[in-house]
C-alpha positions, 0 to 999 in steps of 0.5 A, spaced: 167 144 675 165 142 668 164 146 662 158 145 658 161 143 651 165 138 656 159 135 659 156 134 652 162 131 649 163 126 655 156 124 656 156 123 648 162 118 650 158 114 655 152 114 651 157 111 645 159 105 650 152 104 653 150 103 646 155 098 645 153 094 651 146 095 650 147 091 643 151 086 646 145 085 651 140 085 646 137 091 649 134 097 644 137 104 645 132 110 644 134 115 639 137 122 642 132 128 641 134 132 634 139 137 636 140 135 643 147 136 642 148 141 637 154 144 636 155 152 637 154 155 630 160 158 627 161 166 628 166 169 623 172 173 624 170 181 625 163 180 628 161 184 631 162 190 627 168 195 629 163 200 629 159 197 635 165 194 639 167 197 645 165 198 652 159 203 654 160 204 662 155 205 667 159 210 671 162 217 670 170 218 671 172 225 675 180 226 674 183 228 681 187 235 678 180 237 676 177 237 683 178 243 688 184 242 692 184 244 700 189 244 706 195 245 701 194 239 697 198 240 690 198 237 683 204 233 680 204 233 673 209 231 667 211 238 664 217 235 660 219 229 656 222 223 660 229 223 660 230 216 663 227 209 660 224 208 667 217 210 668 214 215 673 208 216 677 206 222 672 207 218 666 203 212 668 197 217 671 191 218 667 192 225 664 199 225 666 197 228 672 195 227 679 193 230 686 198 229 692 196 229 699 202 229 704 199 232 710 193 232 715 187 236 712 189 236 705 184 234 700 181 234 693 173 235 692 168 234 687 161 236 686 156 230 684 154 233 677 152 226 674 145 227 675 144 221 679 146 219 686 152 215 687 152 209 692 159 206 689 166 209 688 172 206 685 179 210 686 185 210 682 191 212 687 197 210 690 200 210 697 208 208 698 211 201 698 214 198 705 221 199 706 223 192 704 218 192 698 211 188 698 207 194 700 203 196 706 196 198 708 192 204 710 186 208 709 183 215 706 177 218 709 171 220 704 167 226 706 160 228 703 158 235 704 164 236 709 162 231 713 166 225 715 162 219 711 167 213 712 175 210 711 177 207 705 181 201 705 188 202 700 194 198 700 200 198 695 201 190 695 200 189 688 204 195 686 211 198 686 215 193 681 222 195 681 227 194 675 234 197 673 241 195 670 241 188 674 233 187 673 231 190 667 224 188 665 223 184 671 217 184 676 220 184 682 218 188 689 225 188 692 226 196 692 234 194 692 233 192 684 232 199 681 227 204 679 220 203 681 214 203 676 207 200 676 205 205 681 197 205 681 192 201 683 184 201 684 180 201 691 173 201 691 167 201 696 160 202 697 158 209 700 156 208 707 149 210 709 145 214 704 148 215 697 151 221 695 145 226 692 146 230 685 149 237 687 153 234 693 160 235 694 164 229 696 172 229 698 178 225 699 182 227 705 188 225 709 187 225 716 191 224 722 188 217 722 190 216 715 197 213 716 201 213 709 206 218 708 203 220 702 196 219 698 197 220 690 190 221 687 189 220 680 181 219 678 175 217 681 169 213 678 162 214 680 156 209 680 149 209 681 150 201 682 143 197 681 140 192 686 142 185 685 138 182 679 134 177 682 132 174 675 140 173 673 141 170 679 135 165 678 138 164 671 145 162 674 142 158 680 138 154 674 144 153 670 147 150 676 142 146 677 142 143 670 149 142 671 148 137 677 142 134 673 146 132 667 152 129 672 146 125 676 143 123 669 150 121 667 151 117 673 144 114 672 147 111 665 153 108 668 149 105 673 144 102 668 150 100 664 153 096 670 146 093 671 146 090 664 154 088 664 152 083 669 147 080 665 152 078 659 153 071 658 161 071 658 163 073 665 170 074 663 168 079 658 163 082 663 168 083 668 173 087 664 167 091 661 165 093 668 172 095 670 172 099 664 166 103 666 168 104 673 174 107 671 171 112 666 165 113 671 170 116 676 174 120 671 167 123 668 162 123 673 
């Protein structure tokens, strides 16, 4: 895929060669429209102002330890300063605490106090690594107002890195290489069926069908995701069409160049120019 500036530069180089060939053939060139290939204006460092920098998110985040625990679920938190240079799940967790679900029926529950329906969730969680490293997959169940709604897919494929005396500061998924770190990952899904209405309760619960030996829940993001933006999709498709149009225009220019080359009086020179143009065309268009 070509970037816009690359296309302008490459089309400019083709036009430059085209103008030379046109001069040799005695054909006048049309001038480009003013500003047709204007450079992007310079943006000074430090803009925008730091006072307006930073993200404004459309979602709310609920911390798991602030939820209501059920079925024997427990909170694990960092209660003292670390005594090792190696990390811990509490150390990496938001708020240095998380909810642990280890048996069937254990859960953490919240109430939708966002004032908005929730149709999309993102869970920051951790499940165990496989015995040989490289992760495993499992599900965790979502309930709305006490009724099962759906199973959320989770995995530990991109978490659980290990380091130790023989692998310090490494990025190794072999448990034999030392102490673990990078415990957390995020798992998102659209809510199946109706959105979770304001005031409703929703919970994450370990059931007998959820096969991981533990589920550590750190937080959950809640979002009333909008419908696809037809205007932006249309703009994207329009830009994509413009890209193809630019490529087609470039090919038309090359074809015109080859046609003009064929009319040059010196056949040896024409052959050399045609060879050069074809090589350039294959590279650029």
